[in-house]
N, C-alpha and C positions, 0 to 999 in steps of 0.2 A: 516547455512541458517536458517532463521525463517519462520515458515508458520503461515497462519492465521487460526484459529480453529472455529471462530464464527463471524458473522457480525449481526448489527443491524442497519437497514436503518433509518435516521433521516430525518429532514426536508431539502429541497433543495438538494444540492449535498454533503451532509455530511453522513458519514458511522462511526458507532462505530465499532472498530475492538479488537478482543481478539486474541493474539498470543500464540503459543505453550509453551512459558515460564511464561505465566499469564500476561504479559504486556497487558495494555489496553489503548485506547485512541481514539479520533475522528480525523478522516481525513477529510478535506474540499477540495472537488475536483472542486469547482466551477471556479477556475482560469483556468481550462482546457476546461470547457464547451462550445461548440459551435466553437472550434478550430481545425482544421484539422480533423484528425480521430475522435475526440470527438464531432464532429458536430452531431453524431447520438444521443448524449444525448439531443438535443433539443426536442426530444420526451420524455416526462418524463416516459412513460411505460418502454422504453429502459433503462434508468438509474436505474429504480426500478427493472429491471431484473438481478441486480448483483448477483453473486453466488461465492462460493468459489470453485475454480478449483482443478483439480487432484493433483497439486503440492503445494496447500496452498495459491495460488494466488487470486487476484480479477479477476472474469472474466465474460464477457457479451457475452454469447454463444461463437460462433466462431469468432465474430467480434474483440475483443480486450481483453487483460489481462493486469493487473498492477503487477509489481514485488513486492513479499511480503517483500524482504529486504528493498527495497527503501521506502515502507510504513512504515516499522518498524522504520527506521531512523527518518522518519517525525513524527511519533506518539510520539517516546520516546525522541526525541531531542538529541539522542546520535550522536557521531561522527562515521564515518566508522571504524576508527582505534579501537574503543572502542568495537565494535561488532565483528570485523574481526581481531584478534591479528596478523595475518600475514601482515597486512597493516602497522603496526608500524614500524616507521624508526629505523634501527639499530643505537646503540649509537656510538658516534665518539670515535676513539681509540687515545691516546696520544702516 
């Protein structure tokens, strides 16, 4: 599991993330804004209130949080089996 260690709020719904292994990148959350639970982000002050939670996730108070592993995959472009070796399919035996 990866955790977020540093955030930098950018314009709009973008956040620069730094992870515990040093990987960095920008996540654009605009595709979620205004939809379902993310409707609270219609208030810019709510979105700007993003913090790093106790478990290295992005959190907006007690309202919501986003999984650091999912964000890691998005930022790095890696596939789940690259990050979590247990997900690799076993080789075929002849």
